[in-house]
VMD Tcl script that draws the C-alpha trace (Angstrom):
set ca {
  {0.00 0.00 0.00}
  {2.86 2.35 0.88}
  {4.52 1.59 -2.46}
  {1.26 2.35 -4.26}
  {1.05 5.71 -2.51}
  {4.60 6.56 -3.52}
  {3.96 5.51 -7.12}
  {0.80 7.61 -7.22}
  {2.59 10.63 -5.82}
  {5.40 10.21 -8.34}
  {2.86 10.01 -11.18}
  {1.17 13.21 -9.96}
  {4.51 15.04 -9.78}
  {5.52 13.91 -13.28}
  {2.13 15.01 -14.58}
  {2.76 18.41 -12.98}
  {6.01 18.71 -14.95}
  {4.16 17.85 -18.16}
  {1.65 20.62 -17.44}
  {4.53 23.04 -16.82}
  {5.67 22.45 -20.42}
  {2.37 23.80 -21.78}
  {4.04 26.43 -24.05}
  {5.05 23.62 -26.43}
  {1.92 21.48 -26.01}
  {-0.95 21.67 -28.47}
  {-4.33 22.75 -27.12}
  {-5.55 19.15 -27.31}
  {-2.56 17.82 -25.38}
  {-3.00 20.54 -22.77}
  {-6.58 19.42 -22.16}
  {-5.62 15.74 -21.91}
  {-2.67 16.50 -19.62}
  {-4.82 18.73 -17.39}
  {-7.56 16.12 -17.02}
  {-5.05 13.36 -16.23}
  {-3.22 15.63 -13.77}
  {-6.48 16.58 -12.04}
  {-7.53 12.94 -11.67}
  {-4.13 11.99 -10.25}
  {-4.28 14.97 -7.91}
  {-7.69 14.01 -6.54}
  {-6.72 10.36 -6.06}
  {-3.44 11.35 -4.43}
  {-5.34 13.61 -2.04}
  {-7.73 10.80 -1.12}
  {-4.92 8.44 -0.09}
  {-2.72 11.03 1.63}
  {-3.14 12.21 5.25}
  {-4.83 15.59 5.33}
  {-4.62 18.70 7.44}
  {-7.91 19.78 8.96}
  {-9.50 22.96 7.66}
  {-9.37 24.45 11.16}
  {-5.60 24.05 11.28}
  {-5.29 25.48 7.77}
  {-8.09 28.03 7.79}
  {-5.96 30.72 6.13}
  {-5.23 28.56 3.09}
  {-8.89 27.64 2.92}
  {-9.78 31.35 2.82}
  {-7.23 31.86 0.04}
  {-8.85 28.97 -1.82}
  {-12.30 30.57 -1.56}
  {-10.97 33.92 -2.80}
  {-9.32 32.17 -5.74}
  {-12.70 30.65 -6.68}
  {-14.77 33.84 -6.51}
  {-14.03 35.40 -9.95}
  {-14.93 32.17 -11.76}
  {-18.01 31.59 -9.62}
  {-19.30 35.08 -10.47}
  {-19.04 34.22 -14.15}
  {-20.96 30.99 -13.52}
  {-23.72 32.89 -11.71}
  {-24.00 35.28 -14.67}
  {-25.36 32.36 -16.72}
  {-28.60 32.83 -14.80}
  {-29.33 36.09 -16.62}
  {-27.48 35.65 -19.89}
  {-29.41 34.83 -23.07}
  {-26.69 33.13 -25.10}
  {-26.20 30.15 -22.79}
  {-24.25 28.10 -25.32}
  {-21.65 30.79 -25.85}
  {-21.42 31.36 -22.09}
  {-20.76 27.68 -21.46}
  {-18.16 27.67 -24.21}
  {-16.35 30.60 -22.61}
  {-16.48 29.02 -19.16}
  {-15.11 25.76 -20.55}
  {-12.05 27.64 -21.87}
  {-11.63 29.23 -18.45}
  {-11.96 25.96 -16.48}
  {-8.29 26.14 -15.37}
  {-9.48 28.98 -13.11}
  {-11.34 26.27 -11.23}
  {-9.15 23.20 -11.75}
  {-5.69 24.47 -10.81}
  {-6.62 26.12 -7.49}
  {-8.56 23.01 -6.42}
  {-5.79 20.52 -7.21}
  {-2.94 22.63 -5.88}
  {-4.94 23.37 -2.72}
  {-5.72 19.70 -2.10}
  {-2.08 18.72 -2.67}
  {-0.50 21.71 -0.95}
  {1.74 19.50 1.23}
  {3.43 17.42 -1.47}
  {5.30 19.98 -3.60}
  {8.64 20.93 -2.09}
  {10.90 23.88 -2.84}
  {13.22 21.63 -4.87}
  {10.32 20.37 -6.97}
  {9.08 23.94 -7.53}
  {12.50 24.64 -9.01}
  {12.04 21.65 -11.33}
  {8.69 23.06 -12.42}
  {10.26 26.43 -13.19}
  {13.07 24.78 -15.16}
  {10.59 22.69 -17.13}
  {8.57 25.76 -18.05}
  {11.67 27.77 -18.92}
  {13.10 25.05 -21.16}
  {9.79 24.75 -23.01}
  {9.80 28.51 -23.66}
  {13.40 28.31 -24.92}
  {12.41 25.51 -27.31}
  {9.50 27.58 -28.62}
  {11.67 30.67 -29.16}
  {14.67 28.90 -30.72}
  {12.34 27.02 -33.07}
  {10.95 30.33 -34.31}
  {14.44 31.80 -34.61}
  {15.47 28.91 -36.85}
  {12.30 29.31 -38.92}
  {13.00 33.02 -39.32}
  {16.56 32.45 -40.54}
  {15.45 29.75 -42.98}
  {12.70 32.00 -44.46}
  {14.59 35.27 -44.23}
  {14.38 35.94 -47.98}
  {10.59 35.80 -47.83}
  {10.34 38.12 -44.83}
  {12.65 40.71 -46.42}
  {11.20 40.48 -49.95}
  {9.47 43.40 -51.63}
  {5.73 43.79 -51.14}
  {3.67 41.44 -53.24}
  {0.81 42.61 -55.41}
  {-1.59 40.84 -53.04}
  {-0.25 42.81 -50.08}
  {-0.55 46.06 -52.05}
  {-4.16 45.32 -53.02}
  {-5.10 44.10 -49.54}
  {-3.82 47.31 -47.99}
  {-5.56 49.41 -50.69}
  {-2.32 50.80 -52.04}
  {-1.56 51.43 -55.68}
  {1.46 50.14 -57.55}
  {1.97 53.71 -58.69}
  {1.95 55.06 -55.15}
  {5.24 56.16 -53.72}
  {5.40 54.06 -50.58}
  {7.51 55.51 -47.82}
  {9.69 53.26 -45.71}
  {7.36 53.39 -42.70}
  {4.46 52.01 -44.74}
  {6.61 49.24 -46.22}
  {8.08 48.35 -42.83}
  {4.62 48.21 -41.29}
  {3.32 45.78 -43.92}
  {6.44 43.59 -43.70}
  {6.09 43.52 -39.91}
  {2.51 42.30 -40.24}
  {3.72 39.70 -42.79}
  {6.34 38.47 -40.33}
  {4.05 38.39 -37.31}
  {1.32 36.65 -39.30}
  {3.72 33.91 -40.43}
  {4.92 33.25 -36.87}
  {1.36 33.26 -35.57}
  {0.41 30.62 -38.15}
  {3.49 28.62 -37.17}
  {2.91 28.55 -33.41}
  {-0.79 29.44 -33.00}
  {0.30 31.54 -30.03}
  {-0.43 35.26 -29.80}
  {2.65 37.40 -29.27}
  {1.37 38.94 -26.06}
  {1.39 35.49 -24.44}
  {4.75 34.61 -25.93}
  {6.02 37.86 -24.46}
  {4.43 37.04 -21.12}
  {6.15 33.65 -21.01}
  {9.47 35.10 -22.15}
  {9.70 37.86 -19.54}
  {8.84 35.37 -16.78}
  {11.50 32.97 -18.08}
  {14.11 35.72 -18.36}
  {13.55 36.67 -14.71}
  {13.96 33.02 -13.69}
  {17.14 32.61 -15.74}
  {18.74 35.84 -14.50}
  {18.00 34.86 -10.91}
  {19.56 31.43 -11.49}
  {22.50 32.98 -13.36}
  {23.22 35.27 -10.41}
  {23.32 32.28 -8.07}
  {25.66 30.32 -10.36}
  {27.99 33.27 -10.90}
  {28.26 33.82 -7.15}
  {29.53 30.23 -6.95}
  {31.90 30.89 -9.90}
  {29.99 28.41 -12.03}
  {30.18 29.02 -15.80}
  {26.53 27.94 -16.15}
  {25.62 31.42 -14.94}
  {27.18 33.08 -18.00}
  {25.46 30.60 -20.30}
  {22.11 31.49 -18.73}
  {22.87 35.19 -19.23}
  {23.51 34.56 -22.94}
  {20.21 32.68 -23.23}
  {18.46 35.55 -21.43}
  {19.87 38.03 -23.95}
  {18.66 35.86 -26.84}
  {15.17 35.59 -25.35}
  {15.02 39.33 -24.75}
  {16.16 39.99 -28.33}
  {13.36 37.76 -29.56}
  {10.92 39.70 -27.41}
  {11.90 42.83 -29.34}
  {11.71 41.00 -32.66}
  {8.09 39.99 -32.10}
  {7.53 43.57 -30.83}
  {5.28 42.62 -27.94}
  {4.89 46.07 -26.44}
  {3.06 45.51 -23.17}
  {5.22 42.58 -22.02}
  {8.32 44.69 -22.71}
  {6.94 47.51 -20.58}
  {5.73 45.09 -17.89}
  {9.14 43.41 -17.74}
  {10.95 46.63 -16.86}
  {8.27 48.03 -14.54}
  {7.88 44.76 -12.60}
  {11.66 44.22 -12.35}
  {12.27 47.69 -10.94}
  {9.32 47.29 -8.58}
  {10.87 44.10 -7.19}
  {14.27 45.79 -6.88}
  {12.72 48.72 -5.04}
  {10.71 46.54 -2.66}
  {13.59 44.17 -1.92}
  {15.99 47.03 -1.07}
  {18.87 44.74 -2.01}
  {20.36 47.46 -4.24}
  {21.10 50.98 -3.09}
  {19.06 53.81 -4.54}
  {21.93 55.27 -6.57}
  {22.48 51.92 -8.28}
  {18.76 51.64 -8.96}
  {18.94 55.02 -10.68}
  {21.94 53.88 -12.73}
  {20.05 50.73 -13.73}
  {17.03 52.81 -14.66}
  {19.16 55.02 -16.90}
  {20.85 52.00 -18.47}
  {17.47 50.39 -19.12}
  {16.19 53.57 -20.79}
  {19.26 53.63 -23.03}
  {18.79 49.95 -23.81}
  {15.18 50.54 -24.86}
  {16.21 53.42 -27.13}
  {18.85 51.24 -28.79}
  {16.32 48.42 -29.18}
  {13.93 50.88 -30.84}
  {16.64 51.85 -33.33}
  {17.86 48.31 -34.03}
  {14.66 46.22 -34.19}
  {12.44 47.33 -37.07}
  {9.30 45.43 -35.90}
  {9.57 47.12 -32.50}
  {10.09 50.54 -34.10}
  {7.01 50.07 -36.27}
  {4.88 49.07 -33.30}
  {6.14 51.91 -31.11}
  {5.59 54.42 -33.91}
  {1.94 53.39 -33.93}
  {1.71 54.80 -30.42}
  {3.61 57.98 -31.29}
  {1.45 58.57 -34.37}
  {-1.82 57.68 -32.68}
  {-4.55 60.32 -32.74}
  {-6.91 58.21 -30.62}
  {-9.64 58.42 -33.24}
  {-11.92 55.51 -34.03}
  {-10.99 53.30 -37.01}
  {-12.39 54.56 -40.32}
  {-12.59 53.34 -43.88}
  {-12.80 55.02 -47.28}
  {-12.92 53.65 -50.81}
  {-9.18 54.04 -51.18}
  {-7.75 53.10 -47.80}
  {-8.27 51.65 -44.37}
  {-7.43 53.87 -41.41}
  {-6.85 51.42 -38.59}
  {-4.08 50.27 -36.31}
  {-3.85 48.53 -32.96}
  {-4.26 51.85 -31.14}
  {-7.45 53.21 -32.68}
  {-9.00 49.73 -32.75}
  {-8.41 49.47 -29.00}
  {-9.78 52.98 -28.55}
  {-13.06 51.80 -30.02}
  {-13.02 48.64 -27.89}
  {-12.47 50.53 -24.64}
  {-15.12 53.12 -25.53}
  {-17.72 50.41 -26.10}
  {-16.70 48.35 -23.06}
  {-16.84 51.41 -20.79}
  {-20.28 52.31 -22.14}
  {-21.55 48.78 -21.44}
  {-20.12 48.78 -17.91}
  {-21.75 52.13 -17.18}
  {-25.16 50.80 -18.23}
  {-24.77 47.40 -16.49}
  {-22.66 48.25 -13.47}
  {-23.88 45.78 -10.85}
  {-24.47 42.51 -12.70}
  {-22.93 43.03 -16.12}
  {-24.61 41.57 -19.21}
  {-23.75 37.93 -18.50}
  {-20.78 36.01 -19.85}
  {-22.85 34.54 -22.70}
  {-23.93 37.94 -24.00}
  {-20.71 39.88 -23.41}
  {-19.33 39.47 -26.94}
  {-22.72 40.00 -28.61}
  {-23.23 43.27 -26.75}
  {-19.72 44.43 -27.67}
  {-20.29 43.57 -31.34}
  {-23.58 45.47 -31.33}
  {-21.82 48.53 -29.91}
  {-19.06 48.33 -32.55}
  {-21.70 48.14 -35.26}
  {-23.93 50.94 -33.95}
  {-21.46 53.45 -32.54}
  {-18.19 52.99 -34.49}
  {-19.29 51.38 -37.76}
  {-15.80 50.34 -38.86}
  {-15.52 47.24 -41.04}
  {-12.51 45.92 -39.14}
  {-14.75 44.96 -36.20}
  {-16.62 42.56 -38.50}
  {-13.48 40.64 -39.48}
  {-13.30 38.90 -36.11}
  {-14.67 39.15 -32.59}
  {-12.78 41.74 -30.55}
  {-13.06 41.15 -26.80}
  {-12.51 43.88 -24.21}
  {-8.69 43.58 -24.41}
  {-8.65 44.38 -20.72}
  {-9.15 41.70 -18.06}
  {-10.66 44.15 -15.59}
  {-13.21 45.36 -18.12}
  {-14.00 41.77 -19.05}
  {-15.13 40.91 -15.53}
  {-17.10 44.15 -15.24}
  {-18.84 43.63 -18.60}
  {-19.54 39.92 -18.08}
  {-20.63 39.83 -14.45}
  {-20.53 43.29 -12.94}
  {-18.60 45.29 -10.41}
  {-18.47 42.56 -7.74}
  {-16.77 40.20 -10.17}
  {-14.20 42.90 -10.91}
  {-13.64 43.51 -7.20}
  {-13.11 39.79 -6.57}
  {-10.48 39.64 -9.31}
  {-8.73 42.67 -7.81}
  {-8.95 41.02 -4.37}
  {-7.34 37.88 -5.75}
  {-4.46 39.89 -7.24}
  {-4.05 41.85 -3.99}
  {-3.98 38.65 -1.95}
  {-1.17 37.26 -4.06}
  {0.77 40.51 -3.91}
  {0.44 40.41 -0.14}
  {1.59 36.77 0.05}
  {4.57 37.46 -2.19}
  {5.65 40.30 0.08}
  {5.07 38.24 3.21}
  {7.28 35.37 2.07}
  {9.80 37.66 0.33}
  {9.39 35.72 -2.90}
  {10.71 38.02 -5.62}
  {9.67 35.72 -8.47}
  {6.09 35.54 -7.17}
  {6.00 39.33 -6.75}
  {7.36 39.84 -10.26}
  {4.80 37.38 -11.64}
  {1.79 39.07 -10.07}
  {2.89 42.59 -11.06}
  {3.38 41.44 -14.64}
  {-0.08 39.84 -14.70}
  {-1.70 42.95 -13.19}
  {-0.07 45.16 -15.83}
  {-0.86 42.98 -18.83}
  {-4.44 42.67 -17.58}
  {-4.72 46.34 -18.57}
  {-4.39 45.52 -22.27}
  {-5.37 41.85 -22.64}
  {-8.02 39.36 -21.58}
  {-5.33 36.98 -20.40}
  {-7.90 34.55 -18.94}
  {-9.84 34.20 -22.19}
  {-7.19 32.21 -24.08}
  {-5.64 28.88 -23.14}
  {-2.16 30.44 -23.34}
  {-3.02 33.05 -20.74}
  {-5.33 31.19 -18.41}
  {-2.93 28.22 -18.18}
  {-0.02 30.51 -17.33}
  {-1.87 32.58 -14.74}
  {-3.79 29.85 -12.93}
  {-0.94 27.32 -12.93}
  {1.67 29.60 -11.41}
  {-0.63 31.64 -9.19}
  {-1.99 28.43 -7.65}
  {1.48 26.92 -7.36}
  {2.83 29.96 -5.51}
  {-0.26 30.57 -3.40}
  {-0.79 27.05 -2.07}
  {2.74 25.63 -2.07}
  {4.87 28.15 -0.21}
  {5.28 26.60 3.19}
  {9.11 26.50 3.05}
  {9.70 29.68 1.03}
  {9.95 31.85 4.11}
  {12.92 29.85 5.37}
  {14.86 29.46 2.15}
  {13.87 31.88 -0.66}
  {15.06 35.44 -1.06}
  {14.60 38.10 -3.69}
}
mol new
graphics top color blue
foreach p $ca { graphics top sphere $p radius 0.5 }
foreach p [lrange $ca 0 end-1] q [lrange $ca 1 end] { graphics top cylinder $p $q radius 0.2 }
display resetview
């Protein structure tokens, strides 16, 4: 019986490592791995001695808080009209329910050493994803640098006789490049950026530890970190880049491990680095110029050209989402009707054709909760983020603090819980840190 328990525990831990490699798993494999992991987690809990809820009341409270945002969305089904769509959305967001439950039930089996294995497994999977794309880019470099095709000219409503300035050409080539990589990986660049900046923080932290011990592995990890950061600029994922620097300096400031004058020097060096990256990486320069050139108008269309970019499209999204929240403050419109109501607003108030090409969600996680299930749902999500921030500070876990600041920032521009790439990342690591930190206080530092 004891051997069976050990075998079961080992199977659960190996399944956890498989889940941690989700960046290189297909959506189907992620679902299968998650189901198998959840089953193993439940069975392992049933055969393992448990702590009573009274002795662990604080973790139980954390568990309840972790459940509240998802439960609010479930309740919103009671007043939504499009039940089928609502169920479909909730199914995609099931990790919000699954990961907290399993990590809570098995909160006494994951050690600090195994958490490190999980982080390594995730980091290696991100490296594989990035290096694969790097190789693909080099192999197809002629295509990415080629002149604009007639199809691209027609699609963008340009004329062969038009004198195209370099900014226009660079913008179209950047879209060509990003589109090819998106088809290759089926992973949006915001989520790639999210994974990369988390991995870079892990690698730099490990590199520092190795270098202190005069181990050459530290320098190798620094080189890999530079390559990952360079790729981040190549895919021009703007918000993750900003979040990476803001969250890193926040952790440095809170930890007080570095004197203020050195923090200022690092800040200046980072600013210089970003300027150089802007000058060197054309995709990043194109994407940043969109912000500089933005007039914050709504997207428009004429017979000769489209007037849209990521900035004015988002302007229309946020205008409609804010209008919906204002009119449905307390309960929202229901998760099933959230996209239909947004689409109706795009059609009636903005009337730009681009909003008919695909469904545009709120592109803001806070607005999503407010639109779908009202102000209380939004407050519960904010409470969950605050709880994790508080726990990270309590246990002086710099990686956890960095993680939650990054998530809070990217929630401003993305519905990170609406895609498998985002919801897997957030719920897996937030649950891991929140429910498996019993020995962090003794061993981990910033």
